[in-house]
DRENNU-207368 format. One record per residue (C-alpha): residue number from 1; x, y, z. Coordinates in Angstrom, 1 decimal. Each point is the difference from the previous one (the first is absolute). Layout:
<recs>
+-------+--------+--------+--------+
| torlo |     xx |     yy |     zz |
+-------+--------+--------+--------+
|   NUM |      X |      Y |      Z |
...
+-------+--------+--------+--------+
</recs>
This chain:
<recs>
+-------+--------+--------+--------+
| torlo |     xx |     yy |     zz |
+-------+--------+--------+--------+
|     1 |    0.0 |    0.0 |    0.0 |
|     2 |    2.8 |    2.4 |    1.0 |
|     3 |    1.9 |   -0.7 |   -3.2 |
|     4 |   -3.1 |    0.7 |   -2.1 |
|     5 |   -0.4 |    3.4 |    1.8 |
|     6 |    3.7 |    0.8 |   -0.6 |
|     7 |   -0.3 |   -0.9 |   -3.7 |
|     8 |   -3.1 |    2.2 |   -0.2 |
|     9 |    1.7 |    2.9 |    1.7 |
|    10 |    3.1 |   -0.3 |   -2.3 |
|    11 |   -2.3 |    0.1 |   -3.0 |
|    12 |   -1.7 |    3.1 |    1.2 |
|    13 |    3.4 |    1.7 |    0.6 |
|    14 |    1.1 |   -0.8 |   -3.5 |
|    15 |   -3.2 |    1.4 |   -1.5 |
|    16 |    0.4 |    3.1 |    2.1 |
|    17 |    3.3 |    1.0 |   -1.6 |
|    18 |   -0.8 |    3.2 |   -2.0 |
|    19 |    0.6 |    0.0 |   -3.7 |
|    20 |    2.5 |    2.8 |    0.4 |
|    21 |    2.4 |   -2.3 |    1.8 |
|    22 |    0.0 |   -2.4 |   -2.8 |
|    23 |    0.5 |    2.7 |   -2.6 |
|    24 |    2.9 |    1.5 |    2.0 |
|    25 |    1.9 |   -3.2 |   -0.5 |
|    26 |   -0.7 |   -0.1 |   -3.8 |
|    27 |    3.3 |   -0.3 |   -1.9 |
|    28 |    1.5 |    3.0 |   -1.7 |
|    29 |   -0.4 |    0.6 |   -2.8 |
|    30 |   -3.3 |   -1.7 |   -0.7 |
|    31 |   -1.3 |    2.5 |   -2.7 |
|    32 |    1.3 |    2.8 |   -2.2 |
|    33 |    1.9 |    2.8 |    1.8 |
|    34 |   -0.5 |    3.7 |   -0.5 |
|    35 |    2.8 |    2.6 |    0.3 |
|    36 |   -1.8 |    3.3 |    0.7 |
|    37 |    2.0 |    3.0 |   -1.3 |
|    38 |   -1.2 |    3.4 |    1.0 |
|    39 |    1.5 |    1.9 |   -3.0 |
|    40 |   -0.6 |   -0.2 |   -3.8 |
|    41 |    1.1 |   -2.7 |   -2.3 |
|    42 |    3.3 |    0.7 |   -1.8 |
|    43 |    1.7 |    1.7 |    3.0 |
|    44 |    2.9 |   -1.5 |    1.9 |
|    45 |   -2.3 |   -1.2 |    2.8 |
|    46 |   -2.0 |   -2.1 |   -2.6 |
|    47 |    3.2 |   -1.2 |   -1.7 |
|    48 |    1.6 |   -1.3 |    3.1 |
|    49 |   -3.2 |   -1.8 |    1.1 |
|    50 |   -0.1 |   -1.7 |   -3.4 |
|    51 |    3.7 |   -1.1 |    0.2 |
|    52 |   -0.7 |   -1.6 |    3.4 |
|    53 |   -3.3 |   -1.5 |   -1.1 |
|    54 |    1.6 |   -1.7 |   -3.1 |
|    55 |    2.3 |   -2.0 |    2.3 |
|    56 |   -2.4 |   -0.5 |    2.9 |
|    57 |   -2.9 |   -1.5 |   -2.1 |
|    58 |    2.4 |   -2.6 |   -1.3 |
|    59 |    1.1 |   -0.7 |    3.6 |
|    60 |   -3.6 |   -0.1 |    1.4 |
|    61 |   -1.7 |   -1.7 |   -2.9 |
|    62 |   -2.7 |    2.5 |   -0.1 |
|    63 |   -0.6 |    3.0 |   -2.3 |
|    64 |    0.7 |    3.5 |    1.5 |
|    65 |   -2.2 |    2.9 |   -1.1 |
|    66 |    1.3 |    3.5 |    0.2 |
|    67 |   -2.8 |    2.3 |    0.9 |
|    68 |    0.5 |    3.8 |    0.1 |
|    69 |   -2.2 |    2.2 |    2.2 |
|    70 |    1.2 |    3.6 |   -0.4 |
|    71 |   -0.8 |    3.3 |    1.6 |
|    72 |    0.5 |    2.1 |    3.1 |
|    73 |    3.8 |   -0.6 |    0.1 |
|    74 |   -0.6 |   -3.7 |    0.2 |
|    75 |   -2.6 |    0.1 |    2.8 |
|    76 |   -2.8 |   -1.5 |   -2.2 |
|    77 |    2.1 |   -3.1 |   -0.7 |
|    78 |    1.3 |   -0.2 |    3.6 |
|    79 |   -3.6 |    0.1 |    1.4 |
|    80 |   -0.9 |   -2.9 |   -2.3 |
|    81 |    3.0 |   -2.0 |    1.1 |
|    82 |   -0.5 |    0.8 |    3.7 |
|    83 |   -3.6 |   -1.4 |   -0.2 |
|    84 |    0.9 |   -3.1 |   -2.0 |
|    85 |   -0.1 |   -3.6 |    1.3 |
|    86 |    3.3 |   -0.6 |    1.9 |
|    87 |    0.4 |   -3.5 |   -1.4 |
|    88 |    3.0 |    0.9 |   -2.1 |
|    89 |   -1.8 |    0.2 |   -3.4 |
|    90 |    0.1 |    3.8 |    0.0 |
|    91 |    3.4 |    1.6 |    0.3 |
|    92 |    0.6 |    3.7 |    0.1 |
|    93 |    2.9 |    1.2 |   -2.2 |
|    94 |    0.6 |    3.7 |    0.6 |
|    95 |    2.2 |    3.1 |   -0.2 |
|    96 |    0.7 |    1.9 |    3.3 |
|    97 |   -3.2 |    2.1 |    0.3 |
|    98 |   -2.6 |   -2.5 |    1.1 |
|    99 |    2.4 |   -2.0 |    2.2 |
|   100 |    1.9 |    2.8 |    1.5 |
|   101 |   -0.5 |    3.7 |   -0.9 |
|   102 |   -3.8 |    0.3 |   -0.1 |
|   103 |   -0.5 |   -0.6 |    3.7 |
|   104 |    1.9 |    3.2 |    0.7 |
|   105 |   -1.4 |    2.0 |   -2.9 |
|   106 |   -3.7 |   -0.7 |    0.2 |
|   107 |   -2.1 |    1.2 |    2.9 |
|   108 |   -2.2 |   -3.1 |   -0.3 |
|   109 |    0.3 |   -3.3 |   -1.9 |
|   110 |   -2.4 |   -2.9 |   -0.5 |
|   111 |    2.7 |   -2.5 |    0.8 |
|   112 |    3.0 |   -0.1 |    2.4 |
|   113 |    3.3 |   -0.4 |   -1.8 |
|   114 |    1.7 |   -1.6 |    3.1 |
|   115 |   -2.5 |   -2.8 |   -0.1 |
|   116 |    1.4 |   -1.4 |   -3.2 |
|   117 |    2.5 |   -2.8 |    0.4 |
|   118 |    3.2 |    0.9 |   -2.0 |
|   119 |    1.5 |   -2.9 |   -1.8 |
|   120 |    3.0 |    1.4 |   -1.9 |
|   121 |    1.2 |    3.0 |   -2.1 |
|   122 |    0.0 |   -1.0 |   -3.7 |
|   123 |    2.5 |    2.7 |   -0.9 |
|   124 |    1.0 |    3.6 |    0.3 |
|   125 |    0.8 |    2.6 |   -2.6 |
|   126 |    1.5 |    3.5 |    0.3 |
|   127 |   -2.0 |    3.0 |   -1.2 |
|   128 |    1.4 |    2.4 |   -2.6 |
|   129 |   -0.6 |    3.5 |   -1.1 |
|   130 |   -1.9 |   -0.3 |   -3.3 |
|   131 |   -0.9 |    3.1 |   -2.1 |
|   132 |   -1.8 |    0.3 |   -3.3 |
|   133 |    2.2 |    0.0 |   -3.1 |
|   134 |   -0.4 |    3.7 |   -0.9 |
|   135 |    0.5 |    1.4 |    3.4 |
|   136 |    3.0 |    2.3 |   -0.5 |
|   137 |    2.2 |   -1.5 |    2.8 |
|   138 |    2.7 |   -2.7 |    0.0 |
|   139 |    1.1 |   -0.2 |    3.6 |
|   140 |   -1.5 |    0.2 |    3.5 |
|   141 |    1.6 |    3.4 |    0.5 |
|   142 |   -1.6 |    1.3 |   -3.1 |
|   143 |   -3.4 |   -1.5 |    1.0 |
|   144 |    0.1 |    1.8 |    3.4 |
|   145 |    0.8 |    3.3 |   -1.7 |
|   146 |   -2.8 |   -0.5 |   -2.5 |
|   147 |   -2.6 |   -0.7 |    2.7 |
|   148 |    1.2 |    3.0 |    2.1 |
|   149 |   -0.5 |    2.3 |   -3.1 |
|   150 |   -3.6 |   -1.4 |   -0.3 |
|   151 |   -1.4 |   -0.4 |    3.5 |
|   152 |   -3.3 |   -1.9 |   -0.1 |
|   153 |    0.2 |   -0.6 |   -3.7 |
|   154 |    1.9 |   -3.4 |   -0.3 |
|   155 |   -2.3 |   -3.0 |    0.2 |
|   156 |    1.1 |   -3.3 |    1.6 |
|   157 |   -2.0 |   -3.2 |   -0.1 |
|   158 |   -0.3 |   -2.9 |    2.4 |
|   159 |   -2.1 |   -3.2 |    0.6 |
|   160 |   -2.0 |    1.9 |    2.6 |
|   161 |    0.2 |    2.2 |    3.1 |
|   162 |    2.5 |   -1.6 |    2.4 |
|   163 |    1.5 |   -2.4 |   -2.6 |
|   164 |    3.8 |   -0.1 |    0.2 |
|   165 |    0.5 |    2.2 |   -3.1 |
|   166 |   -2.3 |    2.6 |    1.6 |
|   167 |    1.9 |    0.0 |    3.3 |
|   168 |    3.3 |    0.0 |   -1.8 |
|   169 |   -1.1 |    3.2 |   -1.8 |
|   170 |   -1.0 |    1.5 |    3.3 |
|   171 |    3.5 |   -0.7 |    1.3 |
|   172 |    1.5 |    1.4 |   -3.1 |
|   173 |   -1.9 |    3.3 |    0.3 |
|   174 |    0.9 |    0.3 |    3.7 |
|   175 |    3.7 |   -0.5 |   -0.8 |
|   176 |    0.1 |    2.4 |   -2.9 |
|   177 |   -2.5 |    2.7 |    1.0 |
|   178 |   -2.1 |   -0.6 |   -3.2 |
|   179 |   -3.7 |   -0.1 |   -0.6 |
|   180 |   -1.7 |   -2.4 |   -2.5 |
|   181 |   -3.6 |   -1.1 |   -0.8 |
|   182 |   -0.9 |   -3.6 |    0.8 |
|   183 |   -2.3 |   -2.0 |   -2.2 |
|   184 |   -0.9 |   -3.5 |    1.4 |
|   185 |   -0.8 |   -3.0 |   -2.2 |
|   186 |   -1.1 |   -3.5 |    0.6 |
|   187 |    3.3 |   -1.6 |   -1.1 |
|   188 |    3.5 |    0.7 |   -1.4 |
|   189 |   -1.0 |   -1.1 |   -3.6 |
|   190 |   -2.6 |    2.8 |   -0.1 |
|   191 |    2.6 |    2.6 |    1.3 |
|   192 |    2.5 |   -1.0 |   -2.7 |
|   193 |   -2.7 |    0.0 |   -2.7 |
|   194 |   -0.8 |    3.6 |    0.8 |
|   195 |    3.7 |    0.9 |    0.2 |
|   196 |    0.4 |   -1.3 |   -3.6 |
|   197 |   -3.0 |    2.1 |   -0.9 |
|   198 |    1.7 |    3.1 |    1.5 |
|   199 |   -2.4 |    0.5 |    2.9 |
|   200 |    2.3 |   -1.1 |    2.8 |
|   201 |    3.4 |    1.6 |    0.4 |
|   202 |    1.6 |   -2.1 |    2.8 |
|   203 |   -0.4 |   -3.4 |    1.6 |
|   204 |    2.0 |   -1.5 |    2.8 |
|   205 |   -0.8 |   -3.5 |   -1.2 |
|   206 |    2.1 |   -3.2 |    0.2 |
|   207 |    2.8 |   -1.1 |   -2.3 |
|   208 |   -2.1 |   -2.9 |   -1.4 |
|   209 |   -2.8 |    2.3 |   -1.1 |
|   210 |    2.3 |    2.4 |   -1.8 |
|   211 |    2.5 |   -2.4 |   -1.5 |
|   212 |   -1.5 |   -0.8 |   -3.4 |
|   213 |   -1.2 |    3.6 |   -0.6 |
|   214 |    3.4 |    1.3 |    1.0 |
|   215 |    1.8 |   -2.4 |   -2.3 |
|   216 |   -2.2 |    1.1 |   -2.9 |
|   217 |    0.7 |    3.6 |    0.7 |
|   218 |   -3.6 |    0.8 |    0.8 |
|   219 |    0.7 |    1.4 |    3.5 |
|   220 |    3.1 |    1.3 |    1.9 |
|   221 |    1.3 |   -1.4 |    3.3 |
|   222 |    2.0 |    2.5 |    1.9 |
|   223 |    1.0 |   -1.9 |    3.2 |
|   224 |   -0.3 |   -3.3 |    1.8 |
|   225 |   -1.3 |    0.4 |    3.6 |
|   226 |    2.3 |   -2.6 |    1.5 |
|   227 |    3.5 |   -0.2 |    1.5 |
|   228 |    1.3 |   -1.6 |   -3.2 |
|   229 |   -0.7 |    0.3 |   -3.7 |
|   230 |   -2.4 |   -2.4 |   -1.7 |
|   231 |    1.7 |   -2.8 |   -2.0 |
|   232 |   -2.7 |    0.6 |   -2.6 |
|   233 |    0.7 |    3.8 |   -0.2 |
|   234 |    3.8 |    0.1 |    0.6 |
|   235 |    0.4 |    3.5 |   -1.4 |
|   236 |   -2.7 |    1.6 |    2.2 |
|   237 |    1.4 |    1.5 |    3.2 |
|   238 |   -1.3 |   -0.6 |    3.5 |
|   239 |   -1.8 |    2.7 |    1.9 |
|   240 |    3.2 |    0.4 |    2.1 |
|   241 |    2.1 |    0.5 |   -3.1 |
|   242 |   -2.6 |    2.5 |   -1.2 |
|   243 |    0.2 |    2.0 |    3.3 |
|   244 |   -2.8 |   -1.4 |    2.1 |
|   245 |    1.5 |   -2.9 |    2.1 |
|   246 |   -3.1 |   -0.3 |    2.3 |
|   247 |   -2.5 |   -0.4 |   -2.8 |
|   248 |   -0.3 |   -3.8 |    0.2 |
|   249 |   -3.1 |   -1.9 |   -1.0 |
|   250 |   -0.9 |   -3.5 |   -1.1 |
|   251 |   -3.1 |   -2.0 |   -0.7 |
|   252 |   -0.5 |   -3.5 |    1.3 |
|   253 |   -2.6 |   -2.7 |   -0.5 |
|   254 |   -1.1 |   -2.6 |    2.6 |
|   255 |   -2.3 |   -2.9 |    0.3 |
|   256 |   -2.3 |   -0.3 |    3.0 |
|   257 |   -2.8 |   -2.2 |    1.3 |
|   258 |   -3.4 |    1.4 |    1.0 |
|   259 |   -0.7 |    0.6 |    3.7 |
|   260 |   -0.8 |   -3.1 |    2.1 |
|   261 |    2.1 |   -2.3 |   -2.3 |
|   262 |    1.5 |   -2.7 |    2.1 |
|   263 |    3.7 |    0.8 |    0.6 |
|   264 |    1.0 |   -3.6 |   -1.0 |
|   265 |   -1.7 |    0.4 |   -3.4 |
|   266 |    1.6 |    3.4 |   -0.5 |
|   267 |    3.4 |   -1.5 |    0.7 |
|   268 |   -0.7 |   -2.9 |   -2.4 |
|   269 |   -0.9 |    2.4 |   -2.8 |
|   270 |    2.8 |    2.4 |    0.8 |
|   271 |    2.5 |   -2.8 |   -0.3 |
|   272 |   -1.2 |   -0.8 |   -3.5 |
|   273 |    0.2 |    3.7 |   -1.0 |
|   274 |    3.6 |    0.2 |    1.4 |
|   275 |    1.0 |   -3.2 |   -1.9 |
|   276 |   -1.3 |    1.6 |   -3.2 |
|   277 |    1.9 |    3.3 |    0.6 |
|   278 |    3.2 |   -2.0 |    0.4 |
|   279 |   -0.3 |   -1.7 |   -3.4 |
|   280 |    2.8 |    1.2 |   -2.4 |
|   281 |   -2.4 |    0.7 |   -2.9 |
|   282 |   -2.3 |    2.1 |    2.3 |
|   283 |    3.0 |    1.9 |    1.3 |
|   284 |    1.1 |    0.7 |   -3.6 |
|   285 |   -3.5 |    1.2 |   -1.0 |
|   286 |   -0.3 |    2.3 |    3.0 |
|   287 |    3.5 |    1.5 |   -0.5 |
|   288 |   -0.8 |    0.6 |   -3.7 |
|   289 |   -2.7 |    2.2 |    1.3 |
|   290 |    2.4 |    1.8 |    2.4 |
|   291 |   -1.8 |   -1.7 |    2.9 |
|   292 |    2.1 |   -1.4 |    2.9 |
|   293 |   -1.5 |   -3.3 |    1.0 |
|   294 |   -1.4 |   -0.4 |    3.5 |
|   295 |   -0.7 |   -3.3 |    1.8 |
|   296 |    0.2 |    0.9 |    3.6 |
|   297 |   -1.8 |   -1.9 |    2.7 |
|   298 |   -3.4 |    1.0 |    1.3 |
|   299 |    1.6 |    1.4 |    3.2 |
|   300 |    2.5 |    2.0 |   -2.0 |
|   301 |   -2.7 |    1.3 |   -2.4 |
|   302 |   -2.2 |    1.1 |    2.9 |
|   303 |    2.9 |    1.9 |    1.6 |
|   304 |    0.9 |    1.6 |   -3.4 |
|   305 |   -3.6 |    1.2 |   -0.5 |
|   306 |   -0.2 |    1.4 |    3.4 |
|   307 |    3.3 |    1.9 |   -0.7 |
|   308 |   -1.4 |    1.4 |   -3.2 |
|   309 |   -3.1 |    1.1 |    1.8 |
|   310 |    2.1 |    2.0 |    2.4 |
|   311 |    2.3 |    1.5 |   -2.7 |
|   312 |   -2.8 |    1.2 |   -2.3 |
|   313 |   -2.2 |    1.0 |    3.0 |
|   314 |    2.6 |    2.6 |    0.9 |
|   315 |   -0.2 |    1.5 |   -3.6 |
|   316 |   -3.8 |    0.0 |    0.2 |
|   317 |    0.0 |    1.7 |    3.4 |
|   318 |    2.6 |    2.6 |   -0.8 |
|   319 |   -1.9 |    1.0 |   -3.1 |
|   320 |   -3.4 |   -0.1 |    1.7 |
|   321 |   -1.4 |   -2.4 |   -2.6 |
|   322 |   -3.3 |   -1.7 |    0.8 |
|   323 |   -3.0 |   -1.4 |   -1.9 |
|   324 |   -3.5 |   -0.3 |    1.3 |
+-------+--------+--------+--------+
</recs>
């Protein structure tokens, strides 16, 4: 009799296990994966996501879909990623804004950047001073003089308020005592399109974005905002060589899991990302784009993002930049 009762109670206990517990133990990946990119297709954020996806879908045996959700300096895509299922099948691949800068810049966000689970930095790329082809300047010194002669007349573009190129321009103006007009766009491709059309004078974009246009002679690059010259643009001086040693700026791109993702699952996916980033052909592809490959651990990536938040937060606060 007692044994029958025990068997009955055991059966009840098994039936009482909620479906969520079973799904939490489902293997990864069990269906197609989505890389959510918060900036337009064709930009370096999108390109790096696709390079990683090409290798990871072979490793995981599942297709990877690149979905772009643009707008509000990446906040629209970040909100979608933050509210996605944390089962590993949606991964956020983003530039600094949504993961780092926006929490200092915006008075209110619909998501909390610190709730994302950083996996690894895919790569970092220095920014450069890009000007339209017919702007009558050929050096950083000449650019500064040109802007000073035309206060409030020179137009610079960026991927949005608080994007790294926007903050870099704010640093530049503070260092040089110049005034320019800011026109925000939804992505770097759109900025460069308007520069080619003559509507944007200046863009503190990254080397990768400028490289092909610079090689074709369709834009001019006056300086690299790094401590060393770019291997892809060896004749272009650094900002220090051009007289502004403290004008340093780089873009970076990281993968992160949605809030509430299990740390063990995050670590498993991060390991696969890191393995891919260490592949010789991936390193070759990234460096051909002037991107220095990443591949740090989740802990290193978290510390890096926190450091970037502090660094750019100082620029935002000093220049009284905020967005409602």
